[in-house]
N, C-alpha and C positions, 0 to 999 in steps of 0.2 A: 833436439832443436838447435840450430846454429845460433850461437850467441857470442857477441864480442863486446866487451866494455873496456874502454881505455881512457886515460886522462888526456885531454887535448885542450886547445886554447878555449874552446867553447864549454868545456866542462866534462862532457862524456859523449860517447858514441855508442849507438845500438844498431845492430843489423838484424832485420827480421826477414826470414827466408820465405819461400813458397808463395811469392806474390808476383804477379805479372807486370809487365811494363805499362806505364800510364798511357791512357788514350783520352784526350780531352780532360775534363775535370774528374777523372776516376782513376782508380788503381786497378785497371783491368785491360787486358788485351789477349787475343788468341794466338799471338805470334811468338811470345817470348816469356821468360821466367826470370825476372830480376828481383832482387831483394829491395826492401825499404830501409834506408839509413836514417836513423833518428839522432839528432844532436840537441843538447840542452846546456844552458849556462849553470843551472842550479842542481844538476845531477839527475840520475835515473834510479828508479826503484823497480825491482823485479819481484812482484807479488806472486809467488808460486801457488799459494792456496787459492787466490782469486783468479789466477791465470791472466795476469795483467802486467804490462810494462807502463810505467808512468814517467814522463819527462816533464821537467818544470823549468821555467825561466827561459824566455825566448826560444821555446822548443820548436824544432823543425823536423819534418819528415819529408824525405826526398826519394822519389823513384822515377828514374828516367827523366822526363821533362816535366813531371808534375811535382809540386812541393806544397806542403801545408805548414804554416807557421801559426803559433798561438802561445798564450801564456803557459798553457798546460796541454799536453797530449797524453791520451791513454789508449794503448793498443790492447785489445782483447784477443786472446788466442785460445785454441782448443786443439785437442788431439784429433788427427784424421781418423775416420772410420777404419777399424782394423789395425790401427797403429799400436805399436808396443812401447811407445814413448821414446823412441830413438830420435836422433837429431833431425831426421827428415820427416818425422811423423807429426809435426805440429803446423798449424796454419793460423794466420790472423784473419778474423772474420769481421772486426769492427774497429774503427778508430774514432775516438771522441776528441774534439778540440774545444777549449774554453778560453775566452778572453782574447780580443783583438785578432780574430781569426782571418787569415788570408789563404785562399786556395788558388794556386796559380799553375797554369799550363802554358805552353808556347803561345797560344792564341786567345786564351780566356783567363779571366780573373774573377773570383767571387770573394766577397768580404762580409763579415758579420760578427756578432758577439759570441756565437757558439755554433758548432757544427758536428754532425755525425755522418760518417761514411760507412754504409752497410755493404760489405763485399758480396753477400749472398744475393741481395736484391739489386745491387749495383745502383744505389741511389745515394746522393749527397743531400742532406737536409741541413739548411742553415737557418739560424734564428737571430733576431736582434731588433733593436729600435729602427735600424736601417740596414737592410740586406741588399747587396748590389751584385749583379752579374754583368760583366763587361765582355762582349764578344767583338769580333772584327767589324761588324756592321750594325751593332745595336747594344743598348744598355737596358737591363731590366732591374728595377728597384722595387722593394717592398718594405713594409713596416711591421711585418709579423714573421712570416716564414718564406723560404724559397726551397723547393724540392727540385733536384736536377737528376733525371733518370737518364744515365749516360747511354745505356743500350737502346733506349727508345727515342733518343734525341728530343726529349720533352722536358720543359721546366715549368713549374707551377708556382706563381708568386701570389701571396695573400697579404692583405692589409694595405689599402691605399696604394696598390701596385701601379707602377708606371713603366712603360717601355718606350724608348726613344730610338728612332731610326737615325743612325749616325753615318750612313753611307754618303759619299760626296754628292752635294747638291740637294740633300734632303733635310737640311736644317729646319727645325720647327715642326717636323712630323712626329707626333707622339700619341699614345693611347693610355688612358688612366682608367682603372676599374678597381672594385673591391677584390676581384680575383682575375689574374691574367694567366693564360696558358700559352706558352711559347713553344713553337715547333722549329726544329733545326734540321739541317742536312749536312752530311760530311762534305767538306770542300776540298778541292785539290787543284794543283796547277796543271799545265798542259801535259806534263810528263806523268801525271797521276800521283804525284807525291802529296801526302796529306798536308793540309794547311788549316786545320781546325774545322769549325762548323759555322755555317751561315744561318742566321735567323730568317725564316721564310714565311711564317704564318703566325698570327696572334688571334686569340679568342679572349674577349673580355666579358665579365658577368658582374652586374651590380654597379649602378652609378657610373656608367661608362661616359668618358669624355674623349672624343677623337679630335685632335687638333691638326690642321693642315696649315699651309702657308696663307690661306685666304679665308678659312672658315673654322668654326667650332661646332661639333655635332654631339649632342647628348642623347642618351637612351639607356635602356636596361641591358642590352646585349649587343655585342659587335664581333664581326669577323674582319680581319685585315690581312690581305695577301700582299706581302712585300714585293713579290716578283712582278705581279700585274699592276700594283698600285691601286687596286680596287678594294673598297671596304663596304660592308653592309652594317647598318645600325637599326635595331628593332626595339619597339616598346617605348611609347611616350617620347617620340623623337622631337628634338628641338634643334634646328639648324640655324646658326647665326653667322652672318657675313656683314662686316661693318655694323651698321645699326639696323639691318634688316633681319627679320626672324621668320622662319617657316616652321610650322608645327604639323606633325603627322604621325603615322604609325611605323613607317619603314623607309629607310633612306639607302640609296646606292651612291656612294661617294667616290669620285675619282681623286684619290689622294695626291696624284701627281699634277693635278690641275685640269681644267676643262669642265665638262658638264657633270653635275651631280643632280640626282633625281630624288624626289620625295613622293611617297605614296601613302595612301590611307592604311594599307596593310601589306604584309608579305604576299598574300594571295593575289592582291591586285597587281603587285609588281611582276608576278610570274605569269600573268595572263588573265583573260576574262573569266569570271566565276561561272560555274556550271548552273544549269537550270535549277530554280528554286533557292538559289543562294541569296543571302541578304544583300541589299544594295551596297556598293563600295563605300567605304568611309571617305569623308572629305578631309582635305588638308586645309590649313589656314596660314595666311601670310600677313605679316605686319611689315610694310615697306615704309621706311623713313624717308620723308622728302628732304631735298637738299637745303631748303630754307631753314636756317638755324632757329628761327622764331617758332617753328612748329615741331621742334624736336620732342617736346613734352606733350604733344597733343594726345588725347585719349585714343585707345585702340579702337578701330572701327568695329562696329557690331556685325555679326554674321560671319559665315565661313566663305572662303574663296578657294578655288582649285588652282 
């Protein structure tokens, strides 16, 4: 295994081989074979029995355009199948980061209290009281865990998760839920050069709150297409605009503005029910008058469509 340790201004340097150039927030690519360079202020340990390299004190691992910084980094390595233990016969299969973790690529940054990158599964798992993923057009924040599957372009945030659309002109658009699943696509310029990944679709589950410039929509589940600006919210839906509130079972929301629709159920939104189906559920509206003296008037009885 290629190993180099030397005294430098940061304390020590370690070069780990047989790793590919970084793509997005991962140490993986099909096109090249570049090593990871690890630096640390408080030195490095090579634990040959455990097959680990430990870097402490403002530790940093860098590969191509991706870097990981933390209070401590632990690189786990193993012998390749069929290897005889020679220099080129080892490979790193996991990196653990603990304390003030920052994972950064050219177009994305993730922060948290601890992180694990699994090379075999190509997944970055971050934990902390507040975990944050920042991309070119959106932020995803969670208070438990964030899993980022680089090969599948998917991130899963759990624990009062929030995704904010930060593209120009979209200030105020966000979705909050117990669990958020974010889908990305590779982005490129007109010449085809890679420019990171765009956030294109969000799924929320549990205590969903969708906020637009003009309304707040609550429900049990939601899908939000950032390309089209359309979102659907299902399950105990409450749609609030100013002091007006609509209650139903399924909402189709134009997040960019315009017409939003509320239905009794998803089946009703998709068309008339078949023969023998139950009558469509009704929706209810509480419309506040402009007269301030009636702002606290009791809710009218009965349901309205």
